C-alpha positions in Angstrom: 0.0 0.1 -0.5 0.9 3.2 -0.6 -0.4 6.4 1.5 -2.2 9.2 -1.1 -4.5 11.6 0.7 -5.7 12.9 3.7 -8.8 14.6 3.7 -10.4 18.2 5.6 -13.9 18.4 5.9 -13.2 22.4 5.9 -16.0 25.3 6.2 -14.9 27.8 3.5 -13.4 26.2 0.5 -12.0 29.3 -0.9 -10.7 30.5 2.6 -8.8 26.9 2.7 -7.4 26.5 -0.8 -5.8 30.1 -0.3 -3.8 29.1 3.3 -2.9 26.2 1.7 -1.6 27.9 -1.9 -0.4 30.8 0.1 1.2 30.3 3.5 1.6 26.1 2.4 3.3 26.8 -1.2 0.5 23.6 -2.1 -0.8 23.3 -5.9 -5.0 22.8 -6.5 -4.6 20.3 -8.2 -8.3 19.3 -9.4 -11.7 21.3 -8.2 -14.7 20.0 -8.9 -18.5 19.6 -8.1 -19.8 16.3 -6.1 -23.6 17.2 -5.4 -25.5 20.3 -5.4 -24.0 21.2 -2.0 -20.5 19.8 -2.5 -17.2 20.9 -3.5 -13.8 19.1 -3.2 -10.3 20.4 -4.1 -7.2 18.3 -4.2 -4.0 19.9 -3.0 -0.7 18.5 -3.9 3.0 19.2 -3.5 4.6 16.1 -4.2 3.1 12.1 -3.9 0.3 12.6 -1.3 -2.3 15.3 -1.5 -4.2 16.7 1.1 -8.7 16.4 -0.3 -10.9 19.6 1.0 -15.0 18.9 0.8 -16.6 21.5 1.3 -20.8 20.8 2.5 -22.3 23.6 2.5 -24.8 21.4 4.0 -22.5 19.8 6.7 -22.4 20.7 10.3 -18.9 21.6 11.2 -16.5 19.2 11.7 -14.1 18.8 14.9 -10.3 17.6 15.1 -8.5 15.7 17.3 -5.7 17.6 19.1 -3.5 14.3 18.4 -3.8 14.3 14.9 -1.5 16.0 13.0 -0.1 16.2 9.3 3.3 16.5 8.3 4.7 19.1 5.8 8.7 18.5 5.8 10.6 22.3 5.0 14.4 23.0 4.0 14.8 25.9 6.5 12.3 25.8 9.4 14.3 29.4 10.2 12.8 30.7 7.2 9.3 28.4 7.3 9.0 30.0 11.1 9.8 33.8 9.6 6.5 33.4 6.5 4.4 32.5 9.0 5.3 35.4 11.2 4.9 37.6 7.7 2.1 36.1 7.0 0.0 36.4 10.4 0.1 33.0 10.6 -0.1 31.8 14.8 3.3 29.7 15.4 0.7 27.2 18.5 3.9 25.2 19.7 7.8 24.9 19.1 9.9 25.0 17.7 10.5 21.6 19.5 14.3 19.5 18.9 14.2 16.3 19.7 17.3 15.3 18.4 20.5 17.8 16.5 18.9 16.4 13.1 15.4 17.0 13.4 13.1 20.4 14.4 9.3 21.3 14.1 6.9 23.7 14.9 3.2 23.7 14.8 0.5 26.0 13.3 -3.4 25.2 12.6 -5.2 25.7 9.3 -8.0 28.2 9.0 -10.6 24.7 10.3 -8.6 24.1 13.2 -6.6 20.8 12.0 -2.6 20.9 13.1 -0.3 21.2 11.0 3.4 20.1 11.9 6.1 22.4 10.2 9.2 20.1 10.2 13.4 20.4 8.8 15.0 17.0 9.0 18.7 17.1 8.5 
């Protein structure tokens, strides 16, 4: 088996697409209607994707504080500076559990925890 995507049910598809494009740097791979009240967008940056589903009739979802999606960067310092420049709150870290790994946490517009990680 190979991991291909994670799904996030979003309250505002436009806001979520802007966040994943402008803040995270992903591209919209495809976007389509999936019924009269539902639209789906797949965000890509590498082999795995994030599927954003917006159902205008669904109640807002909730996300476990124990779950996070990991996104790798070449420079944690540059990523932190970019988050600050864009007004994104760093909710945890930076943390360095060993000499080769550093990371920090942010939240997407839907409350999903994203772990931004640098591994050397």
